[in-house]
C-alpha positions as CSV (number, residue, x, y, z in Angstrom):
1,X,-233.2,-168.4,-46.6
2,X,-230.6,-167.3,-49.1
3,X,-228.9,-169.8,-51.4
4,X,-225.4,-168.9,-49.7
5,X,-227.0,-169.6,-46.2
6,X,-228.4,-173.0,-47.4
7,X,-224.7,-173.4,-48.8
8,X,-223.1,-172.8,-45.5
9,X,-225.8,-174.9,-43.5
10,X,-225.6,-177.9,-46.0
11,X,-221.6,-177.6,-45.6
12,X,-221.5,-177.3,-41.5
13,X,-223.7,-180.6,-41.6
14,X,-221.7,-182.6,-44.2
15,X,-218.6,-181.6,-42.0
16,X,-219.8,-182.4,-38.5
17,X,-220.5,-185.8,-40.1
18,X,-217.4,-186.6,-41.7
19,X,-215.2,-184.5,-39.4
20,X,-214.7,-187.6,-36.4
21,X,-213.9,-190.1,-38.9
22,X,-211.5,-188.2,-40.8
23,X,-210.0,-185.6,-38.9
24,X,-210.0,-187.6,-35.0
25,X,-207.1,-189.2,-33.7
26,X,-206.5,-193.0,-33.7
27,X,-206.8,-194.9,-30.7
28,X,-203.5,-196.6,-30.2
29,X,-204.4,-199.7,-28.2
30,X,-201.5,-201.2,-26.7
31,X,-199.8,-197.3,-25.7
32,X,-201.3,-195.0,-23.0
33,X,-203.8,-192.3,-23.3
34,X,-201.1,-189.6,-23.0
35,X,-198.9,-191.3,-25.8
36,X,-201.4,-190.6,-28.8
37,X,-200.0,-188.6,-31.4
38,X,-202.0,-187.1,-33.8
39,X,-201.2,-188.5,-37.9
40,X,-202.1,-187.1,-41.2
41,X,-205.6,-187.5,-42.4
42,X,-203.9,-189.9,-45.1
43,X,-202.7,-192.4,-42.3
44,X,-205.9,-193.2,-39.8
45,X,-208.3,-195.5,-40.3
46,X,-211.5,-195.1,-42.4
47,X,-214.5,-197.2,-42.6
48,X,-212.4,-200.5,-41.0
49,X,-211.5,-201.9,-37.6
50,X,-207.9,-201.8,-36.8
51,X,-205.3,-200.8,-38.9
52,X,-203.0,-204.0,-40.0
53,X,-200.2,-202.1,-37.8
54,X,-202.4,-202.0,-34.9
55,X,-203.8,-205.6,-35.6
56,X,-200.3,-207.0,-35.6
57,X,-199.4,-204.8,-32.1
58,X,-202.8,-205.8,-30.5
59,X,-201.5,-209.7,-31.6
60,X,-198.2,-209.4,-30.4
61,X,-199.1,-207.9,-27.3
62,X,-202.0,-211.1,-26.5
63,X,-199.1,-213.2,-27.7
64,X,-196.7,-211.9,-25.1
65,X,-199.8,-211.7,-22.2
66,X,-200.1,-215.7,-22.8
67,X,-196.4,-216.3,-22.6
68,X,-196.0,-214.3,-18.7
69,X,-199.2,-216.4,-17.9
70,X,-197.4,-219.3,-19.0
71,X,-194.2,-218.9,-16.9
72,X,-192.5,-216.2,-15.2
73,X,-190.7,-213.6,-17.6
74,X,-190.1,-216.6,-20.0
75,X,-188.5,-218.8,-18.2
76,X,-190.6,-222.2,-17.6
77,X,-190.9,-223.1,-13.7
78,X,-189.0,-226.3,-12.3
79,X,-190.8,-229.3,-12.2
80,X,-190.9,-230.7,-8.6
81,X,-191.5,-234.2,-7.7
82,X,-192.1,-236.6,-5.2
83,X,-189.3,-238.9,-3.6
84,X,-190.7,-241.6,-5.7
85,X,-191.0,-239.2,-8.7
86,X,-194.6,-238.1,-9.1
87,X,-195.8,-234.6,-9.5
88,X,-195.1,-232.5,-6.4
89,X,-199.1,-231.3,-6.1
90,X,-199.0,-228.1,-3.3
91,X,-197.6,-224.6,-4.3
92,X,-198.0,-223.2,-1.0
93,X,-194.6,-225.0,0.0
94,X,-192.4,-227.3,-1.5
95,X,-190.9,-230.9,-0.3
96,X,-187.6,-229.2,1.1
97,X,-190.2,-227.3,3.2
98,X,-191.9,-230.2,5.2
99,X,-190.5,-231.7,8.6
100,X,-191.1,-233.9,11.1
101,X,-192.2,-232.8,14.5
102,X,-190.3,-233.4,17.3
103,X,-192.6,-235.4,19.5
104,X,-190.1,-235.4,22.2
105,X,-190.9,-232.0,23.3
106,X,-191.9,-231.2,27.2
107,X,-195.5,-230.1,26.4
108,X,-196.5,-229.4,30.0
109,X,-193.3,-226.8,30.3
110,X,-194.4,-224.0,32.5
111,X,-192.6,-220.2,32.9
112,X,-193.3,-219.4,36.0
113,X,-194.2,-216.0,36.6
114,X,-191.7,-214.0,39.0
115,X,-191.4,-210.7,37.7
116,X,-194.1,-208.1,37.8
117,X,-193.5,-208.1,33.7
118,X,-193.8,-212.0,33.9
119,X,-197.2,-211.9,35.9
120,X,-198.9,-208.5,33.3
121,X,-198.1,-210.9,30.5
122,X,-199.5,-214.1,32.2
123,X,-202.7,-212.5,33.8
124,X,-202.9,-210.8,30.4
125,X,-203.3,-213.9,28.9
126,X,-205.3,-215.0,31.3
127,X,-208.1,-212.8,30.9
128,X,-208.4,-213.2,27.4
129,X,-208.9,-216.8,27.5
130,X,-211.7,-215.9,29.1
131,X,-214.5,-215.2,26.3
132,X,-212.7,-217.6,24.1
133,X,-213.4,-220.2,26.4
134,X,-216.6,-219.6,27.3
135,X,-217.7,-219.0,23.5
136,X,-216.4,-222.1,22.0
137,X,-216.3,-224.9,25.1
138,X,-215.6,-228.0,23.5
139,X,-215.7,-227.2,19.8
140,X,-212.2,-228.3,19.6
141,X,-211.9,-227.8,15.5
142,X,-213.7,-223.9,15.5
143,X,-211.5,-222.8,18.8
144,X,-208.2,-223.9,16.7
145,X,-209.1,-222.1,13.6
146,X,-209.5,-218.9,15.5
147,X,-206.5,-219.9,17.7
148,X,-204.4,-220.2,14.2
149,X,-205.5,-216.8,12.9
150,X,-204.0,-215.2,16.6
151,X,-201.1,-217.2,16.8
152,X,-199.8,-216.7,13.0
153,X,-199.7,-212.8,13.9
154,X,-196.6,-212.3,16.1
155,X,-194.2,-213.5,14.4
156,X,-195.1,-212.3,11.3
157,X,-195.1,-208.6,12.9
158,X,-191.8,-209.5,14.9
159,X,-190.1,-210.5,11.6
160,X,-191.3,-207.5,10.2
161,X,-190.1,-205.0,13.0
162,X,-186.8,-206.8,13.6
163,X,-186.4,-206.7,9.4
164,X,-186.5,-202.8,9.4
165,X,-184.5,-202.9,12.7
166,X,-181.9,-204.6,10.8
167,X,-181.7,-202.3,7.6
168,X,-182.1,-199.2,9.7
169,X,-179.0,-200.0,12.0
170,X,-177.1,-201.7,9.1
171,X,-176.8,-205.3,11.3
172,X,-177.9,-208.9,11.4
173,X,-180.1,-210.2,13.7
174,X,-179.1,-213.3,14.6
175,X,-181.4,-215.4,12.3
176,X,-184.4,-214.0,14.8
177,X,-185.9,-212.5,11.6
178,X,-185.9,-216.3,9.2
179,X,-186.9,-217.6,12.9
180,X,-189.9,-215.4,13.6
181,X,-191.6,-215.7,9.9
182,X,-190.7,-219.7,9.8
183,X,-193.1,-219.1,13.2
184,X,-195.9,-217.6,11.8
185,X,-196.2,-219.8,8.1
186,X,-196.1,-223.0,10.5
187,X,-199.1,-221.5,12.2
188,X,-200.6,-220.4,8.8
189,X,-200.1,-224.2,7.9
190,X,-202.0,-225.6,10.9
191,X,-205.2,-223.2,9.9
192,X,-204.7,-224.5,6.1
193,X,-204.6,-228.0,7.8
194,X,-207.7,-227.6,9.9
195,X,-209.2,-225.6,6.4
196,X,-209.4,-228.8,4.5
197,X,-211.7,-230.4,7.8
198,X,-213.9,-228.0,8.5
199,X,-215.0,-224.3,7.5
200,X,-216.1,-221.3,9.9
201,X,-219.4,-219.8,10.1
202,X,-220.5,-216.6,8.8
203,X,-220.7,-215.5,11.9
204,X,-217.0,-217.0,13.4
205,X,-215.4,-215.9,9.7
206,X,-217.0,-212.1,11.7
207,X,-215.4,-213.1,15.0
208,X,-212.3,-213.5,13.4
209,X,-211.6,-210.3,11.6
210,X,-212.6,-208.2,14.5
211,X,-210.5,-210.3,16.4
212,X,-207.3,-210.6,13.9
213,X,-207.4,-206.9,13.4
214,X,-208.2,-205.9,17.0
215,X,-204.7,-208.3,18.0
216,X,-202.3,-207.3,15.1
217,X,-202.4,-203.7,16.2
218,X,-202.2,-204.6,19.9
219,X,-199.3,-206.6,19.3
220,X,-197.6,-204.0,17.0
221,X,-197.6,-201.6,19.4
222,X,-197.2,-203.7,21.7
223,X,-193.6,-205.1,20.3
224,X,-192.6,-201.4,19.5
225,X,-192.7,-200.8,23.3
226,X,-191.7,-203.5,25.1
227,X,-190.4,-206.5,22.8
228,X,-189.4,-209.0,25.6
229,X,-193.2,-208.0,27.0
230,X,-194.3,-209.1,23.4
231,X,-192.6,-212.4,23.6
232,X,-193.3,-213.6,27.0
233,X,-197.0,-213.0,26.3
234,X,-196.8,-215.1,23.0
235,X,-194.7,-217.5,25.3
236,X,-197.7,-217.6,27.7
237,X,-200.5,-217.7,24.7
238,X,-198.6,-220.8,23.3
239,X,-198.5,-222.6,26.8
240,X,-202.2,-222.0,26.0
241,X,-202.2,-223.7,23.1
242,X,-200.7,-226.6,24.2
243,X,-203.1,-226.8,26.7
244,X,-206.0,-226.5,24.3
245,X,-205.1,-229.3,21.6
246,X,-204.3,-231.6,24.8
247,X,-208.5,-230.9,25.3
248,X,-208.8,-231.7,21.8
249,X,-206.7,-234.9,22.0
250,X,-208.8,-235.9,24.9
251,X,-212.2,-235.7,23.4
252,X,-210.8,-237.3,20.0
253,X,-210.0,-240.6,22.1
254,X,-212.6,-240.8,24.4
255,X,-215.2,-240.9,20.8
256,X,-216.7,-237.1,21.7
257,X,-215.2,-236.2,18.2
258,X,-214.5,-238.3,15.3
259,X,-211.2,-239.3,14.7
260,X,-211.2,-238.8,10.8
261,X,-208.4,-239.3,8.2
262,X,-205.8,-236.6,8.0
263,X,-205.9,-234.2,5.0
264,X,-203.8,-234.8,2.2
265,X,-201.5,-231.8,3.2
266,X,-200.9,-232.7,6.6
267,X,-199.5,-235.7,5.4
268,X,-197.4,-234.2,3.3
269,X,-196.4,-230.9,5.7
270,X,-195.4,-233.2,8.5
271,X,-194.2,-236.3,6.4
272,X,-196.9,-238.7,8.5
273,X,-198.2,-242.1,7.4
274,X,-200.3,-242.5,4.4
275,X,-202.7,-243.8,7.0
276,X,-202.8,-240.8,9.5
277,X,-205.9,-239.5,11.5
278,X,-207.2,-236.5,12.6
279,X,-205.7,-237.7,16.2
280,X,-201.7,-237.8,14.9
281,X,-202.1,-233.9,13.4
282,X,-203.3,-232.4,16.4
283,X,-200.4,-234.2,17.8
284,X,-197.9,-232.5,15.7
285,X,-199.4,-229.1,15.7
286,X,-199.3,-229.6,19.3
287,X,-195.4,-230.6,19.4
288,X,-195.0,-227.5,17.0
289,X,-197.1,-224.8,19.3
290,X,-194.3,-226.0,22.2
291,X,-191.4,-225.5,20.1
292,X,-193.2,-221.4,19.7
293,X,-193.7,-221.3,23.3
294,X,-189.8,-222.4,24.2
295,X,-188.5,-220.3,21.8
296,X,-190.7,-217.1,22.5
297,X,-189.8,-217.7,26.5
298,X,-185.9,-218.1,25.2
299,X,-186.1,-214.2,23.4
300,X,-187.6,-212.6,26.5
301,X,-185.3,-214.2,28.5
302,X,-182.3,-212.8,26.2
303,X,-183.6,-209.5,26.8
304,X,-184.7,-209.6,30.1
305,X,-180.9,-210.4,30.5
306,X,-180.3,-207.1,29.1
307,X,-178.5,-208.4,25.6
308,X,-180.7,-208.0,22.3
309,X,-181.9,-211.0,20.5
310,X,-179.1,-210.7,17.8
311,X,-176.2,-211.9,20.8
312,X,-177.5,-215.0,20.5
313,X,-178.1,-217.5,17.5
314,X,-182.1,-218.1,16.4
315,X,-183.2,-221.7,17.2
316,X,-183.6,-222.1,13.2
317,X,-184.0,-225.0,11.5
318,X,-187.0,-227.3,13.6
319,X,-189.3,-226.4,10.5
């Protein structure tokens, strides 16, 4: 090997060793890769970690992230307190969203199916009731949790579709969007309350997962095809919910189920006395279901009479 070849080989080896450090572009850790720009060789970092500018930028980013975590865009959240001045401990609802259930509501009311649509809705619910009853039997807590995961779907679907209709047609909804979304949130709070007392098994979670997926899509299609039929089906579902909670109360009264203390979330949400029990919680939940029953039968009646929901004011303010 000649002296020139040996020198060229040594030069190439040296460049391979030093070029990644002295001739590559530094990575800007606070910007997207596509915005990285090449800098002159005398600006790039040598053997240190971060350049002073990058250290400062990194520190600013950390401080900015910390500020976002501790507040909302630099605005500190307001302090929410109870009537006695103590701190409010629930983030899922606020004191002004709590209420006292109307226990005077008729829990035995039934919409007599006369027309074909009503009979179809009624017998559809009765058919769905059979496998549920066979599976849960007298296991009221598990039955209630499955019931609430299904019952919270119609209000959300109906409210969503009415919301889109209002935007599409440039018209008001008569308050029905709010009423249906309130119903969905109230049903979800029922579930959150029961979860403070019991937890479903893995197979019950699997059933809930499957049932919710099927029911959501089925109800979505039904509401698009015939809103009055969809509301009638929910009305009959809520009638069955009232019956289920009445059976729940019977087993609490005869001692088949333990009447445990009411969870704190239920006491605050329904403004119950501090010494309330599970029986008191079931009573107010049954009253809620009776209200949802009447609301959905009313919504179906409006449309059966040839009107749109927006033509009649929605019963807002119960929750």
